[in-house]
C-alpha positions in Angstrom: 8.5 12.1 -54.6 7.6 15.8 -54.0 10.0 18.7 -54.3 10.3 18.6 -50.6 12.5 15.6 -50.8 15.1 17.1 -53.1 17.8 18.8 -51.1 15.5 19.9 -48.3 15.2 16.8 -46.2 16.5 18.8 -43.2 13.2 20.6 -43.0 11.6 17.4 -41.8 14.1 16.6 -39.1 13.7 19.3 -36.5 15.9 18.9 -33.5 13.5 18.1 -30.7 14.7 15.1 -28.7 13.6 14.0 -25.3 15.6 13.5 -22.1 18.1 10.7 -22.2 16.8 9.4 -18.9 13.5 8.2 -20.1 14.6 4.6 -19.9 15.5 5.2 -16.3 12.4 7.2 -15.4 10.0 6.3 -18.2 9.8 9.8 -19.6 7.2 10.6 -22.2 8.2 13.0 -25.0 6.5 15.4 -27.2 8.0 14.7 -30.6 7.9 17.4 -33.3 9.3 15.7 -36.4 10.9 12.5 -37.6 14.1 11.4 -35.9 16.1 8.4 -34.9 15.3 7.3 -31.4 17.7 6.4 -28.6 15.2 5.4 -25.9 11.4 5.4 -25.5 10.8 8.2 -28.0 12.5 9.7 -31.1 15.6 11.8 -30.9 18.6 12.7 -33.0 21.7 11.0 -31.8 24.0 13.6 -33.4 22.6 16.9 -32.2 22.2 18.9 -29.0 19.1 18.8 -27.0 16.3 20.8 -28.5 14.2 23.6 -26.9 11.3 21.5 -25.9 11.6 19.6 -22.6 9.1 16.8 -22.2 8.8 15.6 -18.6 9.9 12.8 -16.4 6.9 11.7 -14.2 5.1 8.4 -14.5 1.4 9.2 -14.5 -0.1 5.7 -14.2 2.3 4.6 -11.4 2.1 7.9 -9.6 -1.7 7.7 -9.5 -1.5 4.2 -8.1 0.8 5.4 -5.4 2.7 8.6 -5.4 6.0 6.9 -4.5 5.8 3.9 -6.8 9.3 4.7 -8.1 10.7 4.0 -4.6 11.0 0.2 -4.1 12.4 0.5 -0.5 9.7 0.1 2.2 10.0 2.7 5.0 7.8 4.1 7.7 5.6 7.2 7.0 7.9 9.1 9.4 10.8 8.5 7.1 8.8 9.0 3.9 7.2 12.3 4.9 10.2 13.9 6.7 10.4 17.5 5.7 10.9 20.6 7.8 8.0 22.9 8.6 9.0 26.4 7.5 9.6 28.7 10.5 7.6 31.8 11.2 10.6 34.0 10.0 10.9 32.0 6.8 7.2 32.1 6.0 6.6 35.6 7.3 2.9 36.0 8.3 1.7 32.5 8.0 -1.8 33.3 6.9 -0.4 35.2 3.9 1.5 32.0 2.8 -1.3 29.5 3.1 -1.8 27.4 -0.1 -5.3 28.1 -1.6 -5.6 26.4 -4.9 -8.6 26.1 -7.2 -9.6 24.7 -10.6 -9.1 27.3 -13.4 -11.6 26.0 -15.9 -15.4 25.9 -15.5 -16.0 23.0 -17.9 -14.3 19.7 -18.6 -11.3 19.5 -20.9 -12.6 19.0 -24.5 -11.5 16.0 -26.6 -9.3 17.3 -29.4 -9.5 14.0 -31.3 -13.3 14.4 -31.4 -12.9 18.0 -32.7 -10.4 17.0 -35.4 -12.6 14.0 -36.6 -15.6 16.3 -36.8 -13.7 18.9 -38.8 -12.0 16.5 -41.2 -14.2 13.4 -41.4 -17.7 14.4 -40.2 -20.2 13.3 -37.6 -20.7 9.8 -39.1 -17.1 8.8 -38.4 -17.3 10.2 -34.9 -19.8 7.5 -34.1 -16.9 5.0 -34.3 -15.2 6.6 -31.3 -15.8 4.3 -28.2 -13.7 5.4 -25.2 -14.2 5.6 -21.5 -15.8 8.8 -20.2 -15.9 10.2 -16.7 -19.4 8.8 -16.2 -18.3 5.3 -17.1 -16.1 4.9 -14.0 -16.5 5.1 -10.2 -16.3 8.7 -9.0 -13.2 8.2 -6.8 -9.4 7.5 -7.1 -10.1 4.0 -8.4 -12.0 5.6 -11.3 -9.0 7.8 -12.0 -6.7 4.8 -12.1 -9.1 3.0 -14.5 -9.1 6.0 -16.9 -5.4 6.4 -16.8 -4.7 2.7 -17.4 -7.0 3.0 -20.4 -5.1 6.0 -21.7 -8.0 8.4 -21.1 -5.9 11.1 -19.6 -8.2 14.1 -20.3 -11.1 12.2 -18.7 -8.9 11.5 -15.7 -8.1 15.2 -15.4 -11.9 16.0 -15.6 -12.6 13.5 -12.8 -9.9 15.1 -10.6 -11.8 18.3 -11.1 -15.0 16.8 -9.8 -13.3 15.3 -6.8 -11.5 18.5 -5.9 -14.7 20.4 -6.1 -16.0 18.1 -3.3 -13.0 19.3 -1.3 -14.1 22.9 -1.8 -11.2 23.5 -4.3 -13.1 23.5 -7.5 -13.7 26.3 -10.1 -13.6 29.8 -8.7 -12.1 28.7 -5.4 -8.5 29.8 -6.0 -7.5 32.2 -3.2 -10.1 30.8 -0.8 -9.1 29.1 2.4 -8.9 25.3 2.2 -7.9 22.4 4.3 -5.5 19.9 2.8 -5.2 16.2 3.3 -2.9 13.4 1.8 -5.9 12.6 -0.5 -6.6 16.1 -1.7 -2.9 16.8 -2.4 -2.6 13.5 -4.2 -5.5 14.5 -6.4 -3.8 17.8 -7.2 -0.5 16.1 -8.0 -2.3 13.6 -10.3 -4.1 16.5 -12.1 -1.0 18.6 -12.6 1.1 15.6 -13.7 -1.5 14.7 -16.3 -1.7 18.3 -17.5 2.0 18.2 -18.0 1.8 14.9 -19.9 -0.9 16.3 -22.1 1.1 19.5 -22.9 -1.6 21.7 -21.3 1.1 24.0 -20.0 -0.9 27.3 -19.7 -3.5 25.6 -17.5 -0.8 23.7 -15.6 1.1 26.9 -14.8 -2.1 28.7 -13.6 -3.2 25.8 -11.3 0.2 25.0 -10.0 1.0 28.6 -9.1 -0.6 28.7 -5.6 1.4 25.7 -4.5 4.8 27.4 -5.0 7.4 24.9 -3.7 5.0 23.4 -1.2 6.5 25.5 1.7 3.2 26.8 3.1 2.6 25.7 6.7 -0.8 24.2 5.8 0.7 21.3 3.7 2.4 19.9 6.9 0.8 17.6 9.5 1.8 20.0 12.3 -0.7 22.6 10.9 -3.6 20.2 11.9 -2.8 18.9 15.3 -6.5 18.1 16.0 -6.7 16.0 12.8 -3.4 14.1 12.7 -2.6 13.6 16.4 1.1 14.4 16.6 2.1 13.4 13.1 5.0 15.4 11.6 6.3 16.1 8.2 5.0 16.8 4.7 1.4 16.0 3.7 2.4 16.4 0.1 4.4 13.5 -1.5 8.0 14.0 -2.6 7.0 13.4 -6.2 4.7 16.5 -6.0 7.7 18.5 -4.9 9.8 17.2 -7.7 7.1 18.0 -10.3 6.8 21.6 -9.1 10.6 22.0 -9.2 10.6 20.7 -12.8 7.7 22.9 -13.8 9.8 25.8 -15.2 11.4 23.3 -17.7 8.0 22.9 -19.4 7.7 26.6 -19.6 11.1 27.1 -21.2 12.9 28.3 -18.1 15.6 25.7 -17.3 17.7 28.1 -15.3 14.9 28.5 -12.8 14.2 24.8 -12.7 17.9 24.1 -12.1 17.9 26.4 -9.1 14.8 24.7 -7.6 16.0 21.2 -8.3 19.4 22.0 -6.8 17.7 23.1 -3.6 15.6 20.0 -3.6 18.7 17.9 -4.0 20.5 19.7 -1.2 17.5 19.0 1.2 17.2 15.4 0.1 20.9 14.9 0.7 20.7 16.5 4.1 17.9 14.1 5.1 20.0 11.2 3.8 23.0 12.3 5.9 20.6 12.7 8.9 19.7 9.0 8.7 23.4 8.1 8.1 24.2 9.7 11.5 21.3 7.7 13.1 22.7 4.5 11.5 19.4 3.9 9.8 20.7 2.2 6.7 17.3 1.6 5.1 16.1 5.2 5.5 19.4 6.6 4.3 19.2 4.4 1.1 15.6 5.5 0.6 16.6 9.2 0.6 19.7 8.5 -1.4 17.5 7.2 -4.2 15.3 10.3 -4.0 18.4 12.5 -4.2 19.5 10.6 -7.3 16.1 11.0 -8.9 16.5 14.7 -8.5 20.0 14.5 -10.1 18.4 12.9 -13.2 16.1 15.9 -13.6 19.1 18.2 -13.1 20.9 16.4 -16.0 17.8 17.0 -18.2 18.2 20.8 -17.4 21.9 20.6 -18.0 21.3 19.1 -21.5 18.9 21.9 -22.3 21.4 24.5 -21.2 24.4 22.6 -22.8 26.2 22.3 -19.5 28.0 19.1 -20.6 30.8 19.3 -18.0 28.1 19.5 -15.3 26.6 16.3 -16.7 30.0 14.5 -16.5 30.5 15.7 -12.9 27.1 14.3 -11.9 27.4 11.0 -13.8 30.9 10.2 -12.8 31.2 11.9 -9.5 27.8 11.4 -8.0 25.4 8.8 -9.6 28.0 6.1 -10.3 29.9 6.4 -7.0 27.3 4.7 -4.8 28.7 1.3 -3.6 25.2 -0.3 -3.4 24.4 0.2 -7.1 23.6 -3.2 -8.8 25.4 -4.1 -11.9 22.2 -3.6 -13.9 21.8 -0.1 -12.5 25.4 0.6 -13.4 24.8 -0.7 -16.9 21.8 1.5 -17.3 23.7 4.6 -16.2 26.7 3.9 -18.5 24.4 3.3 -21.4 22.5 6.6 -20.7 25.9 8.4 -20.4 27.0 7.0 -23.7 23.8 8.3 -25.3 24.5 11.7 -23.9 27.9 11.6 -25.6 26.1 10.8 -28.9 23.8 13.8 -28.3 26.9 16.0 -28.1 28.4 14.3 -31.2 31.3 12.5 -29.4 31.1 9.1 -31.0 34.4 7.9 -29.5 33.3 8.9 -26.0 29.9 7.2 -26.5 31.7 4.0 -27.6 33.8 4.0 -24.4 30.7 4.3 -22.2 28.9 1.6 -24.1 31.9 -0.7 -23.8 31.8 -0.3 -20.0 28.1 -1.0 -20.0 28.6 -4.2 -22.0 31.4 -5.4 -19.6 28.9 -5.1 -16.7 26.6 -7.6 -18.4 26.5 -11.1 -16.9 29.2 -13.4 -18.3 28.0 -15.6 -21.1 24.8 -13.6 -21.5 23.8 -12.8 -25.1 23.5 -9.1 -26.0 20.2 -7.8 -24.8 17.9 -4.9 -25.9 20.1 -2.2 -24.3 23.3 -3.5 -26.0 21.7 -3.8 -29.4 20.1 -0.3 -29.2 23.4 1.2 -28.1 25.2 -0.5 -31.0 22.5 0.6 -33.4 22.8 4.2 -32.3 26.6 4.1 -32.9 25.9 2.8 -36.4 23.4 5.7 -36.9 26.0 8.2 -35.7 28.5 6.9 -38.2 25.8 7.1 -41.0 25.9 3.4 -41.6 22.1 3.1 -41.9 22.0 -0.4 -43.5 24.1 -1.8 -40.6 22.0 0.1 -38.0 18.8 -1.3 -39.6 20.1 -4.9 -39.2 21.0 -4.3 -35.5 17.6 -2.8 -34.7 16.0 -5.7 -36.5 17.7 -8.0 -34.1 16.5 -5.9 -31.2 12.9 -6.1 -32.5 13.1 -9.9 -32.2 13.7 -9.4 -28.5 10.8 -6.9 -28.0 8.3 -7.4 -30.8 6.2 -4.2 -31.4 8.6 -1.9 -29.6 7.8 1.5 -31.2 11.2 3.0 -30.4 12.9 0.3 -32.4 10.4 0.5 -35.2 10.9 4.2 -35.4 14.7 3.7 -35.7 14.2 1.1 -38.4 12.0 3.4 -40.4 14.5 6.2 -40.2 17.3 3.9 -41.2 15.3 2.8 -44.3 14.6 6.3 -45.3 18.2 7.4 -45.0 19.2 4.3 -47.0 16.9 5.5 -49.8 14.1 3.0 -49.1 11.2 5.3 -48.6 8.5 2.8 -49.6 10.0 0.1 -47.3 9.9 2.6 -44.4 6.2 3.4 -45.0 5.4 -0.3 -45.3 7.2 -1.0 -42.0 5.2 1.6 -40.1 1.9 0.7 -41.7 2.5 -3.0 -40.9 3.2 -2.2 -37.3 0.0 -0.1 -37.0 -2.1 -2.8 -38.6 -0.7 -5.5 -36.3 -1.1 -3.6 -33.1 -3.0 -0.2 -33.5 -3.4 0.4 -29.8 0.4 0.4 -29.2 1.8 1.5 -32.6 -0.4 4.6 -32.9 1.9 6.5 -30.7 2.8 10.1 -31.3 6.4 9.6 -32.5 5.5 6.9 -35.0 2.5 9.0 -36.3 4.7 12.0 -36.8 7.3 9.9 -38.7 4.7 8.2 -40.9 3.0 11.5 -41.8 6.4 12.9 -42.7 7.1 9.9 -45.0 3.7 10.4 -46.7 4.6 14.0 -47.5 8.0 12.9 -48.9 6.3 10.2 -51.0 3.6 12.3 -52.6 1.9 15.6 -52.9 -1.4 13.8 -52.3 -0.6 12.7 -48.8 -3.8 14.0 -47.1 -6.0 11.0 -47.9 -3.5 8.7 -46.2 -3.3 11.0 -43.2 -7.1 11.0 -42.9 -6.9 7.2 -42.8 -4.6 7.5 -39.9 -7.0 9.9 -38.2 -9.7 7.2 -38.6 -7.5 4.7 -36.8 -6.7 7.3 -34.1 -10.5 7.9 -33.7 -11.1 4.2 -33.1 -8.1 3.2 -31.1 -6.6 6.2 -29.3 -8.3 7.9 -26.3 -5.7 10.7 -26.2 -2.7 12.2 -27.9 0.0 14.1 -26.1 0.3 16.6 -29.0 -2.4 18.0 -31.2 -3.8 16.0 -34.1 -2.9 18.8 -36.5 0.8 18.6 -35.5 0.9 14.8 -35.2 -0.5 14.2 -38.6 0.7 17.5 -40.1 -2.9 18.4 -41.0 -4.1 21.9 -41.5 -6.9 22.8 -39.0 -10.1 23.8 -40.8 -12.2 26.8 -39.9 
């Protein structure tokens, strides 16, 4: 063991957890150091939310269809309903037209290639076989192919080529442009992927012209000759949600809270509009959209430590809908309990988890959610051997689940079994490198290598070799992920 393991373990456990709603909205996080996990990525169940927010969109599904998270089928008129800003609201309309453009002249570089070249040399780079832009069709189908293969940077690069065809490529920012559902879908996909990749500076620059999508030229009414009487927003609702969330990525949750609150008010007003028309299906559709915005508001509230706001939203808004299924209620109570763990209220968490369990079907054995909830309680009580056994049972229900594997490794470490924790992670990677080489597990394993020995670099370079062969992209830099010093 190095000196780092003697009395200074806390250095390795920076408080940087993700949103608690990732199991509800499939969030992807940007982990910074080794921590127990409560959902899809690592988090610390005993501390407050850290300073880094990590997003809540679903890139593969969103590219497939911008509204894939909405299972209710409705007409385009219902889906696109959004009020065109009036002349007074927009001022001089020409001054408020949305004129975006790509902000980089060349493709996004591959940071894994760069790291492999720096640390391992050109020969190892020859082992990197991933899809490139040229390997797929030059259309939205090609984008889907790249995203489904995990080649997110290549997908961003392909969106740039396609937007250039629309006259919105490099150097076109501030120039007049016509918008269509397809062009705006390309922009949404590009910005969502930039957020996923942590390319926040480029994301901010390219998102800036869109504002909150209130320009008249992102409404069908602006193009009467093209859309023959169609009304409403050309941009999808998910695009509006992403832009409202954008300040969270930039460390400005207060601004995001204001924008999300406005988005929720409008969504709720549209829902009430359909209530008055007795259009039950449309009202339910917009109810679910309003609830999705509330989930993002809770993420903001966690960052801002507004815990009473979270209780009000969970108990007074999300859980009051009579049409919630038992499984939806279970998921919400489970998420609520994990929020209480985040605050450090173990008793409150146990109460919410108990409600979640009671909502399970009678005679049904504990499922993954129950076991993870129970394991997190054991972690919160510092009973790491018991937590390990519980997570082990959960792993039998979902073999290869990296969240559970991460938890098991952390439990072994805190139980004083460093070698066993390393073996657990290494075995998981060897069995399924494509799945197990995720950012959180890599950060955790790199941390364990440092705790084990002063000579950890060779093992980290072996991980880099595996990343080179099996991982098209990482959401955080290789240097941070593997705790490697960049070479000059």
